[in-house]
N, C-alpha and C positions, 0 to 999 in steps of 0.2 A: 364665775367662781368668786366667792366672798373671801377677800384677802384677810379679813379679820377672824375668820373661822380657823379652828385648829386643823392641821393637816391630818389626813388619815394615816395610820401607822405605816401602811404599805405605799404611800404616795412617794414617788421619786422626786428628789430635790432637783429643781431646775438649774440651768446654767446661764441664765441671762446676765448675771453679774459679770461673767467673763466677757460678754460683749462690751461692757463698759470699760474693762481693762484693755480690750483691743483698741478702742477709740483713744484711750489715754496713751497707749503705746504708739499709735500713729502720730498723735500730737507731739510726742517727744522725738520721734524721727524728724519731723519737720522742724521742731525747735533746734535740734542740733545741726541740721543742714544749714539753717540760718546763722547759727552761732559760729560754726567752724569755718565757714567760707572765708572769712577774713584771715584766719590762720594759714589756710592753704595758699592764699594770695599774698602773704606777707612779703616774700622776697620780690615778687614782681611789682607790687605797689610801692615798696620801699625804694626801688630803683626809679620808678616813674615819678614819684613825688619827692624823692630825696629825704626819706625818713631815716632818722638815726634809731639806734636801739631804744633810746629814751623816748623818742616820739611814739614808737610802737607801744612801749610800755604805758605811755600816757593814754593811748587809744583804748587799751584794755582797762586801764585805771578808771576812765570816765564811764565806760560801759558798766563796770562793777559798782561805781558810785551811784549811778541811777538805779541799778539793780538792787543795791542795798536799801536805798531810800524807798523804793517802791515795794519791796518784798514785804515789809512789815505792814504796809497799807493794804496790800492784796490779801494778806492773812485775815485782816479784819473784814474786808469786803466779802471774802468767801464765807465767813461765819454769818454775815448779815444777809446776803442775797443768795447764797448757795453756789454749788459748783457749776450748775448749768450756765447761768448768765455770767457769773464771775469769770469762769474759764473762757467762755466765748468772747467776752470783751477783751480779755488779756491777749487772746490769740489774734484777734483782729489788729490790735495795736502793734504787736511785734511783727506781724506779717507786712503791714504797711511800712513800718520802719525799715524792715529788711529790703524791700523794693527801693526805698528812698536812697539806699547806698549808691545806686546807679547814678544818681544826680550829684554826688559829691565831687568837688573839684580841687580838693586839698585836705590837709589834716583836719582843719576845723569842720569842714563839711562831713567828714567821716565821723568825727567825734559827736556831732549832733545826731547823725543817723544811729550811731552805736548807743547813744543815750536813750533814744526812742526805743531801740531794740531791747535795751536793759529794762526799761519801764514795763514793756509788755511781757517779756519773758519771765520777769519776776513773779508773774501770776501763775506760771505753769505748774510749779511744784506745790504751792499752797492749794491750788485748785485740784491737782491730782490726788494729793493726800486727803483733802476734804472728801473727794468722791469715793476714795477707798474706805474712808471712815463711815460714809453713808451706806456703802454697798456690801461691806464685808465684816464678819465677826472677827474678833481679835486674833483668833488662832490662824486666820488666813491672810491677815493684812500684810505681813512681811513678804509672803510669796507673791501676793497681788502687786505690792509696791515694787518688788524686784522685777516682775514681768513688765510693768509699764515703764519702769526706769531703764529696762533693757532697750527700749526704743531710742534712748540717747546714743547707745553704742551703734545701733543700726544707722542712725542719722550720721554718725561719725564715719561709718563705712560707706554710706551712699555718697557722701560729699566728695571724697577723692575719686569715686567712680564716675560721677556726673559732672562736677564743676570743671575739671581740666579740659574735657572735651568741648564744653560750651565756650570756655575762655579761648582756647586755641582756634576755634572756628569763628566766633563772633565777638570776642573781646570780653574783658572782665565785667563791664556793665551788664551785659546780658546774663551773666551768671546769677546776679541778684534778681533781675527781672523774671527770668524763666522759672527759677526755683520758687520765687515769691508767689507768682501767679498760680503755679501748680499746687502750692500748699494751701491756697485759699479754698480749694475744693472741700477740705475737711470741715470747715466751719458750719455750713448748713446741715451736714450730716449729724454733727454733734447736737445742734439745737433741735433737730427733729427727733433724735433717739433718746437723749438724756432726760430722765426724770428721777426723782427720788423713788426708792423701791415701792413705797405704798401708792405712788402716783403712776406707776408703770403697769399697764394692764397685762403685759406679757409675763409678769412675775407671778408665779403660782403661790399658793398658800404655804407649801412645804419650803420653797426657797425663801419666802419672806420670813418664816419662822427661823430658818437657818441663819439668815442675816441678822435677825433681831434676838439671837439667843443670849447675848450678854445682858447683864442687868441694865435697866433703863438709866440713862444719864440725866442729870439736871439740865434744864433748857434755859435757865436765866442767863442774861448777859454777864460776861466776866471781863473786867477791865484789864488793860495791859499792866497797870501799876500793881494790881492784885496778883497777876501772873508772875511778875518780876520778884515777888516775895517768896516764890517757891523755888527750892533748889533744883527741882526737876526741870524747870524752864532753863536754868543755867547749865545743867548737864547737857541738854540737847544743844543749846546755843553755843556753848564753848566747844563742844564736839564738832559742830559745823565750822566754827572759827578756825579750828586746827586742820580739818581735812579738806574742806572745800577748796582752799587755795591750791592744793596739790592737783586736784582735777582740772582747775582752771589752767594751771601750768601745762599739763599734758595737752589740753585742748588747743591752747593758743600758741604754744612754743614747740610742740613736738615736731611739726614739719620743719621748722627752722633748725632744730637739733639734728634731725636726720640729714638735712641739707649741708650743714656746716661740718658735721662729723663724718658723714659717709658720701657726700657729694650728690645726694638725690635732689631732684627738681620736680616741677609740676608734672612732668611726664612719667616720673618713676616713683613718686610718693605712694602711689596706690597700693601695691601689694603689702608693703610693711605696715601701713596704717590700717588696712583691712584686717590683717592678722592680729594686730594689737587690739582692735575693737571687737573682733570676734571673741577673743579671750575675755574681754571685758564683759561681754554678754553672758558668758559662762559664769563669771563671778556674780553678776547681778541676779541672775535667776538662781544660781546655786546657793548664794548667801541667804536669800529669802527662803528657799526650799529647806536648807539645812536647819535653820532655827525652827521652822514649822515642823520639821520631822522630829526634832528634839522634843518639842511640846507635845506631839502626838505620842511620844514615848513616856509621857508623864512628867517631863521636866517643867519647872516653873518658867514663866516668862523671863525672869531675871537670869536664871542659869542658861537657858537656851540662847537668848540674845547675846549675852556676854561671852559665852564660849565660842559662838560663831564669830563674833567680832575679834576675839583674841586670835583665832586661826587666821583671819584675814589680815590682822595687823602684822603677824609674823611673816606672812607671805609677801608683804610689801617691803620688808627690810632689805632684800638683795638689790633693790633699785638704786641704793646708794652707790653701787659699782657700775651702773649702766654705761656711763661715759667712758669707762675703761675697756669696754668690750671692743675687741679688734674686728669682729665680724658683725655686720649689720643685723644678721638674723639672730645672733646671740643677744644683741641689744634688744631686738624686737621681743624675744622670749622673756627677758628680764622685765622689760617695761610692760609687756602684755600681762604677765602675772601680777605686777603691781597694780595695773589699772583694774584687773579682775578683782583683786583684793579690795581696792577702793570701792568698787560697786557693791561687793558683798557686804562690806562694812557699812556702807551708806544705806543699803536696803534695810538693814536692821536699825540703824540710827533713825531713819525716817519714820519708823513705826513707834519710836519712843513716845511722841506726843499722844498718839491714839491709844497706846498701851496704858498710860497712866492718867491722862486728862479726860474729862468728859467731852463728848463730841462738840459741844458748844464752844469749847476753848481750843480745839485742835488747830484750826486755821490760824488763830492768833499766835499760838506757840510756834508753829511752823514759820510764820512770818518773822517773828523775833529771831529765831535761829537762822533763817535765810539771810536776814540783814547782817547778822554778825559774821556769817560765812562769807558774804560779799565784802565786808570790811576787811576780813582776813585776806581775801583775794587781792584787794587794793594794796595792802601792805606788801604782800608777796610779789605783786607785779612790779612795784617800785624796786624791790630788792633784786628781782631778776634783771631788770634794766640796768641797774648799777653794776651787778656782777658781770654781765655780758660786755658792758662798755669798759670796765676797769680791769677785769681779769680775762675775759674772753673764753671762759670754759663753763660748762654746765655742771661740773663736779660738785661745787658747794650747793647748788640747787637740788641735785638728786640726793645729797646727804640729808637735807631737810625733809625731802619727800619720803625717804625711807624710815625716818624716825617719828613722823607726825602721828601715825595711827596708834602706836603704843602709848604715846603721851595722851592722845585723845581718850583712849579707853581707860587709862588711869584716872583722868579727870572725871569721866562719866561715872566710874565706879565709886570714887570718893564722894561724889555728890548724890548718887542714887545707889547706895549699896544693896537695896532690896527691890527696886522698881515696883513699888506698890501703888495702887490707885491714890490719886491726890484728892484731898477734900478741899474744894474751893468755895 
């Protein structure tokens, strides 16, 4: 079949683009198993190595520092060499760094391994967003992004199911080795399967026309400095700066909160964490689906995205009171709704670069935003460490978490009141 020919009116649109989303989903599962393992082991490792709250905060801080520095670079790499090799290289780096945790013999060793993990994982979302921009029309991107982003929640569910058993049977070192080696299976599959739509023989003419239905984008290179002059870049980046730290907090400190507030440990973390991240999956898929549904109803991108983000922001507010819940399952419900709200909000925020920028600039804008998101996470990590050492309660931390999304939406709206295509 000639991919350049127009499809017959009766030709059915293929679904190969969803195979790409499936691969991205699996990569995010692996990503979050690797990322969350340290949070699940916080209590045990703190006892073994004598870490203070500040030491653990530093561990998270240096991960985010390397993540921030690498994120912006990966965005540029994705725009230059594409998602296939860019994502593949990033995946290999983070998987090797994850396995390297097993060789750490103290705080400095863990910091080095975490920094390597941050460098590699920083390429995950720029690569994923780049792939979605290559494979999906604008009206499907939020849903596709929500689907692959849902893999992060499955990874967060798999971790408490798999890691405790490995640790209790073989020790914490094997938790990093076993999960790391298992994850490497994904890499050759990605390299064999992924191609750009016009290079993939399994894509029919109808599906290619569907993917390329939006007006053609300019392909010339666009510098970071030029992108920084556009308020849309700052809308995305400041949104990331405000909301990413909240997700980092849930990921790295939630097991600690459940342990200190409700007495849970490595053997009992599982059910509450699974429930929370199952709710997160609902939010990730639902947030992308809802804005896509609004657009199919004839709403503009601006109205659809922002209405969905407002709903999500309001659903996050009750998490301010999570630490006051006397019952662990009430806390799980409140936090689970907030994490679902984060994922729904995030699925729509992630599409902003591909909604308004030409494809040649998407990876770079995502990189700039990811860097600012990680910087926000660094600041918040230091704040969490200070609060827990000096006050010993999570209440001030949850108050920030509950208010961040409304502030982020306000900033986004003020900077991009119409969400129109950017001329660069």
